[in-house]
Residue, then its C-alpha position, 0 to 999 in steps of 0.5 A: m973750350k967746348h968739351l964733348t962726350r960721346i955718349s954712343k956709337q949709334g947715330p939717331a934712328q930713322a923715322a918711319t914713312w908715316q911719321d915723316s908724313v904726319c910731320l910734313v902735314v903738321t908743318m904745312l898746316a902750321e905755316v898755312l895757319g901762320f900765313l893767314g895770320g893765326e896759330s894753333p897751340i897744338l900745331l905749334y907743339l907738334d911742329d916743335k917735336c918734328t923739329i930736329p935740333q942741330p948742334n951749336d956752331t959758333g964758328q969759334g974753334 
């Protein structure tokens, strides 16, 4: 059984337009570089920071 605690009644804040643009560019660059067989630690780090974590969904009730 999972126990959930509500910390606040507010949802997460929306990202500004420029933040969405930066994340889009970083994600595209990381994907293109990965497609070409390489990787960049800074792009991987920034791409990870742009990824919004999802709650665990195990499918069990």
